[in-house]
Wavefront OBJ file of the C-alpha trace (Angstrom):
o trace
v -31.999 26.596 -88.215
v -35.480 27.051 -86.373
v -38.303 26.006 -88.752
v -40.079 29.204 -89.288
v -36.166 31.178 -90.700
v -37.794 31.028 -94.175
v -40.382 32.812 -92.644
v -38.078 35.525 -90.823
v -36.414 36.612 -93.649
v -39.315 37.503 -95.764
v -39.953 37.734 -99.876
v -37.193 40.767 -101.573
v -38.732 43.164 -103.120
v -36.283 43.941 -105.919
v -36.294 40.860 -108.654
v -33.712 40.570 -111.185
v -36.004 41.337 -114.072
v -34.659 45.201 -112.656
v -31.530 44.801 -114.278
v -31.144 42.163 -116.874
v -30.749 43.496 -120.666
v -33.799 43.905 -122.151
v -34.295 40.335 -124.866
v -31.780 40.466 -127.328
v -28.708 41.953 -125.516
v -26.694 39.438 -126.651
v -25.933 38.342 -123.165
v -27.517 35.205 -123.148
v -26.797 33.266 -119.812
v -28.539 30.535 -119.670
v -28.170 29.406 -116.452
v -27.670 29.987 -112.080
v -25.880 32.832 -110.225
v -25.374 31.838 -105.968
v -24.531 34.762 -103.887
v -23.959 34.287 -100.293
v -25.406 37.268 -98.811
v -24.317 39.011 -95.063
v -28.311 39.938 -93.633
v -27.834 42.948 -91.053
v -29.711 43.032 -87.277
v -31.147 45.370 -89.717
v -32.198 43.923 -92.602
v -30.315 45.387 -95.614
v -27.584 42.633 -97.055
v -23.983 44.561 -95.615
v -21.725 41.843 -97.879
v -22.213 39.178 -101.123
v -20.382 37.153 -102.894
v -20.329 34.643 -105.638
v -20.429 31.549 -104.856
v -21.868 30.037 -107.665
v -20.827 31.740 -110.662
v -21.580 31.861 -114.498
v -18.670 32.217 -115.890
v -19.168 35.148 -116.861
v -18.296 38.588 -115.331
v -21.448 40.353 -115.925
v -23.721 38.388 -115.434
v -22.435 37.644 -111.889
v -22.715 40.953 -111.195
v -26.100 41.966 -111.907
v -27.054 38.528 -109.755
v -24.592 40.584 -107.397
v -25.952 43.563 -107.676
v -29.629 42.726 -107.527
v -29.106 40.425 -103.970
v -27.368 43.625 -102.545
v -30.611 45.270 -102.951
v -32.932 43.069 -100.754
v -34.366 44.336 -97.513
v -35.375 41.513 -95.802
v -36.831 40.619 -92.094
v -34.124 40.150 -89.730
v -33.722 36.727 -88.324
v -34.070 36.700 -84.935
v -31.731 34.822 -82.251
v -32.871 32.687 -79.254
v -33.798 35.450 -77.097
v -36.528 37.368 -80.283
v -33.443 39.752 -81.359
v -32.744 40.658 -84.019
v -29.211 38.804 -85.053
v -26.906 38.765 -87.979
v -27.107 36.017 -90.796
v -25.778 34.545 -93.899
v -28.308 33.219 -97.056
v -27.667 31.871 -100.122
v -29.226 33.283 -103.202
v -30.292 31.782 -106.247
v -30.779 33.821 -109.318
v -32.267 31.723 -112.328
v -31.141 33.293 -115.851
v -32.914 30.611 -118.059
v -35.857 32.326 -118.581
v -33.920 35.517 -119.345
v -32.664 34.230 -122.688
l 1 2 3 4 5 6 7 8 9 10 11 12 13 14 15 16 17 18 19 20 21 22 23 24 25 26 27 28 29 30 31 32 33 34 35 36 37 38 39 40 41 42 43 44 45 46 47 48 49 50 51 52 53 54 55 56 57 58 59 60 61 62 63 64 65 66 67 68 69 70 71 72 73 74 75 76 77 78 79 80 81 82 83 84 85 86 87 88 89 90 91 92 93 94 95 96 97
């Protein structure tokens, strides 16, 4: 992976707080969920898969749904052309419990 790959992907505009229920909702999960995302040439997330589960379907779906809303600056191939790539996105639910 090139040293500037992180810069090419950019920062996602959608955060987990837009999907997580309000405090006191009873969800109470404290941990991490990792989502594998396939990012298309246009920077949009094309596919997702839970790689590190919370053990709770609802929590995993919150992370997966948040990841699908992100748009990245496309990764570039050796010729400087946009290319599809994969990225692991890890969500930290500890601060929401």
